[in-house]
C-alpha positions in Angstrom: -100.1 69.5 18.3 -96.7 71.1 17.9 -93.6 70.0 19.7 -91.7 72.4 21.9 -88.3 73.5 20.8 -86.8 71.6 23.7 -88.5 68.3 22.6 -87.5 68.9 19.0 -83.9 69.4 20.0 -83.9 66.2 22.0 -85.3 64.2 19.1 -82.6 65.7 16.8 -79.9 64.8 19.3 -81.3 61.2 19.6 -81.4 60.9 15.8 -77.8 62.0 15.4 -76.7 59.7 18.2 -78.4 56.7 16.5 -76.8 57.7 13.2 -73.3 57.3 14.8 -74.0 54.4 17.3 -75.8 52.0 14.9 -72.9 51.8 12.4 -70.5 51.3 15.3 -72.3 48.4 16.7 -72.8 46.9 13.2 -69.1 47.1 12.6 -68.3 45.4 16.0 -70.7 42.6 15.2 -69.3 42.0 11.7 -65.8 42.0 13.2 -66.6 39.5 15.9 -68.6 37.2 13.5 -66.4 37.8 10.5 -65.8 34.1 9.6 -69.4 33.1 9.7 -70.6 36.3 7.9 -68.1 35.7 5.1 -69.1 32.1 4.9 -72.8 33.1 4.4 -72.2 36.0 1.9 -69.1 35.2 -0.1 -68.2 31.5 0.2 -70.0 28.2 0.4 -67.2 26.8 2.6 -65.7 28.1 5.8 -62.9 30.6 5.1 -59.7 30.3 7.2 -58.3 33.7 8.1 -55.4 33.5 8.5 -55.1 30.2 6.6 -53.5 27.1 8.2 -50.4 25.6 6.7 -51.4 22.1 5.4 -47.8 21.6 4.3 -47.0 20.9 8.0 -48.8 17.6 7.7 -46.4 14.6 7.7 -47.7 13.2 4.4 -44.3 11.8 3.2 -44.5 13.6 -0.1 -43.2 16.9 -1.4 -45.8 19.6 -1.6 -46.7 20.0 -5.3 -46.0 23.6 -6.3 -48.1 25.4 -8.8 -51.2 23.2 -8.0 -54.3 23.7 -6.0 -55.4 20.7 -4.0 -59.0 19.6 -3.7 -58.8 17.3 -0.7 -61.2 14.7 0.6 -60.3 13.5 4.1 -62.1 10.3 5.0 -62.3 7.7 7.8 -60.5 4.3 7.9 -62.3 2.6 5.0 -63.9 3.9 1.8 -67.5 3.1 2.5 -70.4 3.8 0.2 -70.6 7.4 1.5 -66.9 7.8 0.8 -67.2 6.6 -2.7 -70.1 9.0 -3.3 -68.0 11.9 -2.0 -65.1 10.9 -4.3 -67.6 10.9 -7.2 -68.8 14.3 -6.2 -65.2 15.6 -6.1 -64.5 14.2 -9.6 -67.6 15.9 -11.0 -66.4 19.2 -9.6 -63.0 18.6 -11.2 -64.5 17.7 -14.6 -66.6 20.9 -14.6 -63.4 22.9 -14.3 -62.7 22.2 -18.0 -59.5 24.1 -19.1 -58.5 24.6 -15.4 -58.4 20.9 -14.6 -54.6 21.0 -14.9 -54.4 23.6 -12.1 -56.1 21.3 -9.6 -54.9 18.1 -8.0 -57.5 15.8 -6.5 -56.4 14.2 -3.2 -57.9 11.5 -1.1 -56.4 11.6 2.4 -57.1 8.4 4.4 -57.0 8.8 8.1 -55.6 5.5 9.1 -52.2 3.8 9.7 -50.9 3.1 6.2 -52.6 -0.1 5.4 -54.4 -1.1 2.2 -57.9 -2.5 2.1 -59.6 -4.5 -0.7 -62.3 -1.8 -1.0 -59.7 1.0 -1.3 -57.8 -0.9 -3.9 -60.9 -1.2 -6.0 -61.8 2.4 -5.5 -58.4 3.5 -6.7 -58.9 1.9 -10.0 -62.1 3.9 -10.5 -60.4 7.3 -9.9 -57.1 7.5 -11.9 -55.2 10.7 -11.6 -56.1 11.1 -7.9 -53.3 11.4 -5.4 -53.8 8.9 -2.6 -52.2 9.8 0.8 -52.6 8.3 4.2 -51.9 9.7 7.7 -52.6 8.3 11.2 -55.6 9.6 13.1 -53.3 10.8 15.8 -51.0 12.7 13.4 -54.2 14.3 12.0 -55.4 15.4 15.4 -51.9 16.7 16.4 -51.9 18.9 13.3 -55.1 20.6 14.3 -53.8 21.1 17.8 -50.5 22.5 16.7 -52.2 24.9 14.2 -54.8 25.8 16.8 -57.5 24.8 14.4 -59.6 23.0 17.0 -60.6 26.3 18.5 -62.5 27.3 15.3 -65.5 25.1 16.2 -67.0 25.0 12.7 -70.5 23.7 12.3 -70.7 20.2 10.7 -66.9 19.9 10.6 -65.3 18.2 13.6 -61.8 19.3 12.9 -59.2 16.8 14.0 -61.6 13.9 14.0 -62.2 11.1 11.5 -65.3 12.7 10.3 -65.2 13.1 6.5 -64.7 16.6 5.1 -63.5 18.5 2.0 -60.7 21.1 1.9 -59.3 23.5 -0.7 -55.5 24.1 -0.4 -53.6 26.7 -2.3 -50.3 25.9 -4.2 -48.3 27.1 -1.2 -49.9 24.6 1.1 -52.3 27.0 2.9 -55.7 25.6 3.9 -58.1 28.2 2.5 -61.6 26.7 2.7 -63.2 23.7 4.5 -66.5 22.0 3.9 -68.6 19.2 5.6 -69.0 16.1 3.5 -72.6 17.1 2.9 -71.4 20.1 0.8 -72.9 20.4 -2.7 -70.8 20.1 -5.8 -72.2 23.4 -6.9 -70.8 25.2 -3.8 -67.4 23.5 -4.1 -67.2 24.4 -7.8 -68.2 28.0 -7.3 -65.6 28.6 -4.6 -62.9 26.8 -6.5 -63.5 28.6 -9.8 -63.5 32.0 -7.9 -60.2 31.2 -6.3 -58.7 30.1 -9.6 -59.9 33.2 -11.3 -58.4 35.7 -8.8 -55.3 33.8 -7.9 -52.0 34.7 -9.4 -50.5 31.3 -8.3 -51.2 27.8 -9.5 
């Protein structure tokens, strides 16, 4: 059965319309879901675009220029889970080999600046790590000020005491965030990619 010329014309117009409409809707979807799409295709962590300025945190130290920061933010005491996460971070740093000098490991404790016997013992196990502390309220205020709470990242309760990893560039910009369950492989791959393409640090 042959189609009439009118039917053939309609099919041709419909085909041409789909050719133009489908890419348009695909582009709109990618734009609206840009952060999650990029997280799934390029990065293992959640990419901050634009990045948040971590240097605004009241840490009481000068921001170390020419160094990337691999940060582990943990709750009030360094429990077994915390110690396992610090070990994971050290393994990532060791795997960097010649790039180790470009990365500073940081443990950010979310409590009023008070020492604990457990933390004192853990510090001896991880020499070379920078140990910083900030109150839970100051941590929450930072995310409110930087409007980071609106990001609603899965598995990362920003502004809370829930443990998480962060990669910070040498200018103090928060680039990537990870839940504490992130794998060393993912952290390593993202960090090495950043070090490779970066002209700073």
